C-alpha positions in Angstrom: -0.1 -0.1 0.1 2.7 2.6 0.7 4.4 1.3 -2.4 1.9 2.4 -4.2 0.7 5.8 -3.0 4.5 6.5 -3.6 3.9 6.1 -7.0 0.9 8.7 -7.5 2.7 10.9 -5.6 5.0 11.3 -8.2 2.2 11.7 -10.9 1.0 14.1 -9.5 3.9 16.2 -9.0 4.9 15.8 -12.9 2.0 16.7 -14.3 1.9 20.2 -15.7 0.7 22.8 -14.4 -2.0 25.1 -15.9 -1.6 29.1 -17.1 -3.4 31.1 -15.1 -6.4 32.4 -16.6 -6.3 35.5 -19.2 -3.2 34.1 -20.5 -3.7 33.3 -24.2 -1.0 32.8 -26.5 -2.0 35.3 -28.9 -1.1 37.4 -25.2 2.2 35.6 -24.9 3.2 36.5 -29.4 1.8 40.1 -28.8 4.7 40.6 -25.6 7.8 38.9 -27.2 6.8 40.9 -30.5 7.3 44.3 -28.3 10.3 43.5 -26.7 11.6 42.4 -29.9 10.6 45.5 -31.0 12.1 47.4 -27.9 15.0 45.8 -28.5 15.3 47.0 -32.0 15.4 50.8 -31.0 18.5 50.0 -28.2 20.3 48.3 -30.5 19.4 50.8 -33.4 19.0 53.8 -31.4 19.3 57.2 -34.4 17.8 55.3 -37.1 15.3 57.2 -37.6 17.3 60.3 -36.8 20.0 59.3 -39.3 16.7 59.3 -42.4 16.0 62.4 -40.9 19.5 64.7 -41.6 19.9 62.9 -44.5 16.6 64.3 -46.2 16.8 67.1 -44.3 20.6 67.8 -46.3 19.7 67.3 -49.1 16.7 69.8 -48.9 19.0 72.0 -47.4 21.9 71.2 -50.5 19.2 71.7 -53.3 18.1 75.2 -52.5 21.7 76.5 -51.9 22.6 75.0 -55.2 19.5 76.7 -56.8 20.5 79.9 -54.6 24.0 79.7 -55.6 22.8 79.3 -59.6 19.5 82.6 -59.1 22.2 84.4 -57.8 25.1 83.8 -60.1 22.8 83.8 -62.8 22.2 87.5 -62.2 25.5 88.2 -61.6 26.7 87.8 -65.0 23.9 87.4 -67.4 22.0 90.8 -65.8 24.4 93.3 -63.4 27.4 91.8 -65.7 29.8 91.2 -62.8 33.4 90.5 -63.8 35.5 90.2 -60.9 37.2 87.3 -60.1 34.7 85.5 -57.7 32.6 85.4 -61.3 35.1 84.3 -63.7 36.1 81.8 -62.0 32.4 80.7 -61.6 32.8 80.7 -65.6 35.5 78.5 -65.3 34.0 75.7 -64.0 30.6 76.1 -65.8 30.6 76.3 -69.5 28.2 78.4 -69.7 27.2 80.3 -72.6 27.5 84.2 -73.6 27.2 83.9 -77.2 26.1 82.2 -80.1 27.5 82.0 -83.9 26.1 80.1 -86.2 25.5 77.2 -83.8 28.9 77.4 -82.2 28.5 78.4 -78.4 31.2 81.7 -76.8 32.4 80.3 -73.3 31.1 83.1 -71.0 35.3 82.5 -69.8 36.2 83.6 -73.1 34.7 87.2 -72.7 35.9 87.7 -69.5 39.6 86.3 -69.9 40.0 88.7 -73.2 37.7 91.7 -71.5 39.7 91.6 -67.4 43.2 91.7 -69.8 42.5 94.3 -71.7 41.6 96.2 -68.4 44.3 95.2 -66.8 46.9 96.3 -69.4 44.4 99.5 -70.3 44.9 100.5 -66.0 48.4 99.5 -65.8 48.5 102.1 -68.7 46.2 104.2 -68.0 45.9 104.5 -63.9 41.9 103.5 -62.1 39.0 103.4 -64.8 37.2 104.3 -62.1 39.4 108.2 -62.2 37.5 108.6 -65.7 34.4 111.1 -66.1 33.1 108.5 -68.3 34.3 105.1 -66.4 31.3 103.5 -67.8 32.1 104.6 -71.0 35.2 103.0 -71.1 34.5 100.0 -69.8 31.8 99.0 -71.9 33.8 99.6 -74.7 36.3 97.1 -73.5 32.9 94.9 -72.9 31.6 95.4 -76.5 35.6 94.7 -77.7 36.1 91.6 -75.8 32.6 90.0 -76.7 33.1 90.8 -80.2 36.4 89.2 -80.1 35.3 85.8 -78.5 32.7 85.2 -81.1 35.3 85.1 -83.7 38.1 82.9 -81.8 36.1 81.0 -80.3 33.9 80.4 -84.1 36.8 79.4 -85.2 38.4 77.5 -82.7 35.6 75.5 -83.7 35.4 76.0 -87.1 39.3 74.5 -86.9 38.4 71.8 -85.2 35.3 70.6 -88.2 38.4 70.3 -89.7 40.8 67.9 -88.0 43.1 70.9 -87.4 44.2 72.7 -83.8 46.5 74.6 -82.0 48.9 72.3 -80.6 50.4 72.6 -77.3 54.3 72.6 -79.0 53.0 75.8 -81.2 51.5 77.3 -77.8 55.1 76.4 -76.7 56.5 78.2 -79.5 55.0 81.5 -78.7 55.4 82.1 -75.1 59.1 80.9 -76.1 59.5 84.2 -78.6 57.6 85.9 -75.3 60.5 85.0 -72.8 62.7 85.9 -75.5 64.4 89.4 -74.8 68.1 90.6 -76.1 68.4 87.4 -76.7 68.2 86.6 -73.0 66.2 84.2 -71.9 63.8 85.1 -68.8 62.2 82.1 -66.2 59.3 80.9 -66.3 58.6 82.3 -62.3 59.6 85.6 -63.4 58.2 85.8 -67.3 54.2 84.5 -65.7 54.8 87.5 -62.9 55.6 89.4 -66.1 51.4 88.4 -67.4 50.2 88.5 -64.1 51.9 92.8 -64.1 50.8 93.3 -66.8 47.3 91.6 -67.9 46.1 89.8 -64.8 45.7 86.3 -65.6 48.1 83.2 -64.9 49.7 81.4 -67.2 47.5 78.6 -67.5 45.0 82.2 -68.4 47.7 83.1 -71.4 47.5 79.8 -73.0 43.8 79.5 -73.7 44.4 83.5 -74.7 48.0 82.7 -77.4 45.0 79.1 -77.8 42.4 81.5 -79.5 44.1 83.6 -81.3 46.1 80.8 -82.8 42.6 79.2 -83.7 42.1 82.8 -85.8 45.6 82.9 -87.3 45.1 79.1 -88.1 41.5 79.8 -89.4 42.4 82.3 -91.8 45.0 80.8 -93.3 43.4 77.4 -94.0 40.8 79.1 -96.0 42.4 81.9 -97.0 42.8 80.6 -101.2 43.0 84.8 -102.2 45.8 85.2 -100.4 47.4 82.0 -101.7 47.2 82.5 -104.8 48.4 85.9 -104.3 51.2 85.6 -102.4 52.7 83.3 -105.3 52.4 86.2 -107.3 54.6 88.5 -105.0 56.5 85.7 -104.9 57.4 85.0 -108.3 57.5 89.2 -108.7 60.5 89.3 -106.2 62.5 86.8 -108.9 62.2 88.8 -111.9 62.7 92.1 -110.5 65.3 92.3 -108.2 64.3 91.7 -104.8 62.5 94.5 -105.4 59.6 94.7 -103.2 58.3 98.0 -103.9 57.7 97.4 -107.6 55.5 94.1 -106.7 53.1 95.6 -104.6 52.5 98.8 -106.8 51.9 95.8 -110.1 49.3 94.8 -107.7 47.9 97.8 -105.6 44.7 97.2 -107.7 43.8 93.9 -105.4 43.9 96.2 -102.0 45.1 93.5 -100.6 48.8 94.1 -100.6 50.5 96.8 -98.8 54.4 97.8 -98.5 56.0 99.3 -95.4 59.5 100.6 -95.2 61.3 101.3 -91.6 63.0 105.4 -91.6 66.0 104.0 -89.1 66.9 100.4 -87.3 64.7 98.5 -85.2 65.2 96.1 -81.9 64.8 92.2 -83.3 61.6 91.7 -80.7 60.0 94.8 -81.9 56.3 94.6 -82.1 55.4 93.9 -85.7 53.8 91.4 -86.0 57.7 89.4 -86.5 59.3 90.9 -89.8 62.4 92.5 -87.2 62.9 88.9 -85.8 62.7 87.5 -89.5 65.3 90.2 -91.4 67.6 89.5 -88.6 67.6 86.5 -89.6 68.8 87.2 -93.5 72.4 87.0 -93.0 73.2 90.1 -96.5 71.4 93.1 -96.8 69.6 93.4 -99.9 68.5 89.6 -99.8 64.4 88.4 -99.1 62.6 86.3 -96.9 60.3 83.3 -97.8 56.9 83.6 -97.5 55.8 83.4 -93.4 52.9 83.7 -91.8 52.0 87.0 -89.7 52.1 86.7 -85.6 49.0 88.9 -85.9 47.5 86.7 -88.0 46.8 89.6 -91.0 48.1 87.4 -93.4 51.3 86.4 -95.0 55.0 88.6 -94.9 58.0 89.8 -97.3 61.3 91.0 -95.8 63.8 92.4 -97.3 66.7 93.3 -94.8 68.2 97.4 -96.0 70.4 97.3 -92.5 71.6 96.7 -89.7 73.4 98.2 -86.9 74.2 95.9 -83.8 71.2 93.6 -83.0 69.7 96.1 -84.3 67.7 96.3 -88.1 66.3 98.2 -90.7 63.7 96.9 -93.8 60.7 96.8 -96.4 57.6 94.6 -96.5 55.1 93.4 -98.2 52.4 92.5 -96.4 49.5 90.8 -98.2 46.3 90.9 -96.5 43.6 87.6 -95.1 40.1 88.9 -95.3 38.2 85.4 -96.8 38.0 84.7 -92.2 36.3 88.2 -91.9 33.7 88.0 -95.0 32.7 84.6 -93.9 31.9 86.7 -90.5 30.6 89.4 -92.2 27.7 87.2 -93.6 27.4 85.3 -90.2 26.2 89.3 -88.7 24.1 90.7 -92.3 22.2 87.3 -91.6 21.4 87.6 -88.0 23.2 84.0 -87.1 24.9 85.7 -83.8 22.6 86.0 -81.2 24.3 87.5 -77.3 22.8 86.8 -73.9 24.2 90.0 -72.4 23.3 93.4 -73.5 26.0 95.2 -73.5 25.1 99.2 -73.5 27.3 101.3 -76.7 
C-alpha cells in the first residue's frame, strides 16, 4: 500500500501546470513582439533620426544649389559682374555668353579677354574709376572683348571641324619667343610674374588666350585661297625684278590686299611688328628677301627685305598680303543675323 501511494504521488508532482487565467498564446506572441521592438530601438537608437538628417541635408543642398545658380546667373547676365569670383565660376561651369552660327561662345573666354585688356589699359592710364567716362570705357572694352571672343571661339570650332587643332607645341613656341628679349631668356617664374602684372592672367589663362588667337590665325590661313594665290604672285614678281618689293606691291595695288612698308630707322629684333624685325635679323646679307611667312598677329603673309643692320638692330622693307576670307565669312554671319548674344552691352 505504501509503495502504490508513492507512485501516485510522483505522477501528481510531474503533471503539467495549468496557465493562469487570462493568458493566451496570442497574448504571449504580442508580448514577445513588443519586447523585440524595444530591443531594436535600443540596438539602433539613431536609425530614424539619421534618415531624417539625410533628407534634411538633401533639401538644404538643393535649395543652396538653386540659390547659388540664381545669384550666379544674375551676376553674370544682368549685373555684368567681371570680378575674380564670377570669372572662376565661369571657368568651372560651361556657360555661354553668345552663340555664333550654332557655335557656343564661352563666358569664360569673354571675361578672359575683357579682364586682360582692362588690366593692361589701367596699367598704362591708371584706374578707370578716376575717369569721368569710366562706364563708357568699360562698355567699350566689353564690346570689344565679346566681339573678339565670338570670332575666336567660332574659328576654334571650325578649325576642329576641319580635323585641325592648335597644339601645345605651337603655344610653347609663342611663349618661348615672348620670354626671350635681346637674346636673353627670362625664367619661367619671372615671365609668369610679367604676365600677371601686365594682363592679370595666370599662365594657364595666358595659354588659353594664345590658343584662341592662334586658332583664328590658323583657320584664316587654311581657308584663304585668295591670299595664297596672291602671295605666290608676289613671290614670282620679287624673283623676276631682283628683289624690288615696292615694284611688286605697285603692280598688285589694284587688288587692295597688298601693302608695302619700310622702316625709316633701325629697330630692335623684339620690335612689335608681327615678327618682321625678327625675320629680317635672320637674313645674312643686305638686300636679301625672306620667303613667305605668316604674320604673328594673323593678318596675312609677309615678305621681308633686309635693308640695314646696326649691331642687333635692323632696318627692313616688307610686303603684307592680307587675309580677308575669314572676315568676309564673319560679316556674312552678322548680316544674316546668326549671332545671338545673351548679355546686353550699352554702346
